[in-house]
VOGU-3710 file (C-alpha; in Angstrom, 3 decimals, decimal comma):
1> xxxxxxxxxx> 0,000/0,000/0,000  1,446/3,304/-1,010  1,055/6,495/0,941  1,041/9,951/-0,520  4,086/11,987/0,228  3,480/14,970/2,444  4,937/18,088/0,935  5,500/21,399/2,706  2,498/22,776/0,843  0,287/20,198/2,546
11> xxxxxxxxxx> 1,239/21,330/6,055  -1,622/23,241/7,695  -0,815/26,830/8,530  -2,039/28,289/11,822  -3,586/31,638/11,020  -4,675/32,595/14,494  -2,578/35,133/16,342  -1,169/33,978/19,654  -1,854/36,428/22,440  0,981/36,532/24,987
21> xxxxxxxxxx> 0,502/36,714/28,728  -1,137/39,909/29,963  -1,952/40,837/26,366  1,674/41,729/25,674  2,061/44,137/28,589  5,690/43,917/29,688  8,403/45,927/31,408  10,510/46,305/28,260  7,795/48,173/26,394  7,089/50,338/29,431
31> xxxxxxxxxx> 10,789/51,256/29,605  10,772/52,130/25,900  7,771/54,412/26,371  9,377/56,107/29,373  12,588/56,718/27,398  10,552/58,287/24,602  8,861/60,494/27,184  12,186/61,613/28,652  13,429/62,642/25,202  10,556/65,098/24,918
41> xxxxxxxxxx> 10,504/66,940/28,231  8,593/70,003/27,048  5,243/68,577/28,071  6,382/67,831/31,615  8,138/71,196/31,971  5,024/73,071/30,843  2,768/70,984/33,095  5,056/71,802/36,024  5,803/75,493/35,506  2,245/76,649/34,808
51> xxxxxxxxxx> 0,623/75,289/38,003  3,732/76,314/39,961  3,231/79,894/38,791  -0,442/79,733/39,757  0,476/78,401/43,182  3,014/81,157/43,814  0,470/83,795/42,761  -2,471/82,492/44,777  -0,836/81,035/47,881  0,488/82,893/50,898
61> xxxxxxxxxx> -2,317/85,430/50,923  -4,246/83,799/53,747  -3,385/81,922/56,937  -6,917/80,626/57,453  -7,394/77,021/58,482  -9,040/74,581/56,072  -9,862/71,133/57,367  -6,725/69,623/58,905  -4,423/72,130/57,225  -4,399/75,662/55,891
71> xxxxxxxxxx> -5,084/77,628/52,722  -1,578/77,068/51,334  -1,990/73,302/51,631  -5,366/73,530/49,905  -3,986/75,445/46,909  -0,893/73,232/46,802  -2,966/70,069/46,393  -5,283/71,661/43,833  -2,533/72,965/41,570  -0,456/69,798/41,957
81> xxxxxxxxxx> -3,478/67,825/40,794  -3,959/70,226/37,896  -0,310/69,812/36,862  -0,586/66,026/37,015  -3,811/66,222/35,006  -2,217/68,346/32,271  0,891/66,153/32,069  -1,034/62,875/31,961  -3,537/64,081/29,364  -0,816/65,532/27,142
91> xxxxxxxxxx> 1,155/62,278/27,312  -1,970/60,318/26,472  -2,909/62,630/23,610  0,516/62,093/22,026  -0,962/58,975/20,412  -2,443/61,327/17,826  1,112/61,967/16,588  1,854/58,241/16,621  -1,258/57,657/14,540  -0,093/60,170/11,956
101> xxxxxxxxxx> 3,309/58,451/11,799  1,735/55,008/11,407  3,136/53,684/14,690  -0,227/52,485/16,012  -0,836/50,369/12,933  2,675/48,942/13,166  1,908/47,835/16,710  -1,190/46,073/15,443  1,090/43,699/13,525  2,327/42,440/16,903
111> xxxxxxxxxx> 0,404/40,295/19,410  -0,069/43,373/21,629  -3,714/43,822/22,601  -5,508/47,148/22,750  -5,953/46,967/26,518  -2,253/46,204/27,049  -1,236/49,139/24,850  -3,551/51,549/26,668  -2,340/50,221/30,026  1,264/50,843/28,938
121> xxxxxxxxxx> 0,404/54,436/28,099  -1,345/54,885/31,451  1,695/53,617/33,354  3,956/55,910/31,330  1,685/58,849/32,101  1,866/58,035/35,813  5,638/58,407/35,604  5,356/61,654/33,657  2,760/63,163/35,998  4,987/62,617/39,031
131> xxxxxxxxxx> 7,185/65,669/38,355  4,462/68,352/38,758  3,297/66,805/42,022  6,825/66,612/43,448  7,645/70,217/42,507  4,339/71,599/43,810  4,663/69,794/47,127  8,225/71,073/47,525  6,957/74,580/46,770  4,181/74,051/49,319
141> xxxxxxxxxx> 6,701/73,106/51,983  8,768/76,199/51,156  5,612/78,315/51,469  4,994/76,762/54,894  1,878/74,838/53,944  0,457/73,259/57,092  -0,557/69,587/57,047  -0,232/66,663/59,471  2,546/64,249/58,498  0,156/61,487/57,458
151> xxxxxxxxxx> -1,794/63,953/55,297  1,391/65,037/53,514  2,082/61,463/52,464  -1,475/60,398/51,625  -2,388/63,594/49,774  0,820/63,332/47,717  0,083/59,752/46,672  -3,596/60,388/45,973  -2,910/63,571/43,994  -0,353/61,756/41,850
161> xxxxxxxxxx> -2,641/58,786/41,237  -5,748/60,881/40,529  -3,953/63,027/37,961  -2,133/60,155/36,284  -5,289/58,156/35,696  -6,610/60,880/33,410  -4,139/59,853/30,736  -7,088/57,745/29,602  -8,870/60,980/28,667  -5,882/62,126/26,614
171> xxxxxxxxxx> -5,748/58,748/24,879  -9,441/58,923/24,106  -9,150/62,405/22,586  -5,955/61,433/20,745  -7,744/58,598/18,962  -10,956/60,488/18,229  -9,669/63,757/16,743  -6,978/64,522/14,128  -3,391/65,176/15,193  -3,459/68,943/14,801
181> xxxxxxxxxx> -6,630/69,304/16,886  -5,894/67,070/19,891  -4,187/69,619/22,145  -6,375/72,468/20,886  -9,367/70,565/22,222  -7,679/69,320/25,393  -6,529/72,775/26,552  -9,973/74,341/27,078  -11,364/70,962/28,160  -8,841/70,646/30,988
191> xxxxxxxxxx> -9,636/74,152/32,210  -13,326/73,249/32,394  -12,522/69,982/34,144  -10,419/71,874/36,682  -13,373/74,127/37,495  -15,597/71,070/37,821  -13,080/69,481/40,176  -12,894/72,569/42,382  -9,228/73,125/41,522  -9,526/76,789/40,569
201> xxxxxxxxxx> -12,574/77,872/42,561  -13,741/76,175/45,798  -17,181/74,604/45,579  -18,430/76,827/48,384  -18,011/79,860/46,130  -20,109/78,330/43,349  -23,867/78,615/43,149  -26,053/75,657/44,046  -26,735/74,902/40,375  -23,037/74,851/39,491
211> xxxxxxxxxx> -22,283/72,648/42,499  -24,862/70,148/41,267  -23,471/70,208/37,729  -19,901/69,791/39,032  -20,830/66,470/40,642  -21,335/64,997/37,176  -18,002/66,149/35,735  -14,957/63,837/35,430  -12,715/65,671/37,918  -15,234/65,933/40,752
221> xxxxxxxxxx> -14,429/62,569/42,311  -10,685/62,922/41,695  -10,560/66,362/43,309  -12,505/65,261/46,370  -10,341/62,168/46,846  -7,084/64,139/46,482  -8,248/66,711/49,065  -9,715/64,159/51,464  -6,553/63,822/53,664  -6,620/67,612/54,061
231> xxxxxxxxxx> -10,346/68,085/54,573  -10,814/65,089/56,886  -14,190/63,526/57,557  -15,563/60,306/56,150  -14,699/58,998/52,708  -17,725/59,121/50,396  -18,189/56,154/48,093  -19,771/58,488/45,525  -16,357/60,024/44,848  -14,922/56,636/43,948
241> xxxxxxxxxx> -17,950/55,670/41,848  -17,620/58,890/39,847  -13,878/58,415/39,348  -14,098/54,751/38,336  -17,026/55,445/36,016  -15,302/58,241/34,111  -11,854/56,602/33,965  -13,426/53,311/32,893  -15,402/55,051/30,146  -12,304/56,826/28,821
251> xxxxxxxxxx> -10,252/53,605/28,988  -12,847/51,555/27,110  -13,341/54,349/24,580  -9,600/54,615/23,930  -9,353/50,829/23,537  -12,255/50,776/21,081  -10,828/53,547/18,913  -7,359/51,961/19,018  -8,827/48,773/17,566  -10,846/50,672/14,986
261> xxxxx> -7,828/52,735/14,003  -5,730/49,629/13,356  -8,246/47,097/12,042  -7,247/47,745/8,403  -3,766/46,308/8,992
//
């Protein structure tokens, strides 16, 4: 009995793409992204100097107590959060440039998943948003901001985390709008978000209608959580629900548009 010879052409070819562990999220890619960030420091410098200038202008004019600290501590946390917000969003929005250069579609040729790519960008933005928080807290100490020791540590960590998470907003905008319009849209948007988060104007100075509207804006929960170590009192679960809801929506939106942007590869 004869058997047919098996030629290379008869060998079945596996067409499915193997997805690595964690969707391709790995330390090497994170290091590459951080190196790219360090080569373009203008974003971080701008996100640090602008809120620092605001802090110097608006702090020191009052010694009144606020919660467990004073007015200087209150403005320090607010402007540090604003700096982290600007840095993280700008880093996230840089994907619009990568799209124009074809980098996103090149990545789609690899096993990297959309969620892993977005997570890599978020972690990179956390690193980039650290500088404004560090500088603002140093400036606050030099301006004799008053806070208990535990509040210094917890407010620093929460401010850094709250700002860094909003890289998901920058990613979302970077995938939705053209390259030349991403930062033009983000600039005014971040100013509005800062008002909604009580970073520029305390909620007590807003009318009742504006206070109600602010509760439904993305920065409301983040601002309240960052200021919680200063203000004291009980932690409200509504802050966390608002934060998780908005960050989750931006993350899922960025992932969806990443896949849509690269599906033609």
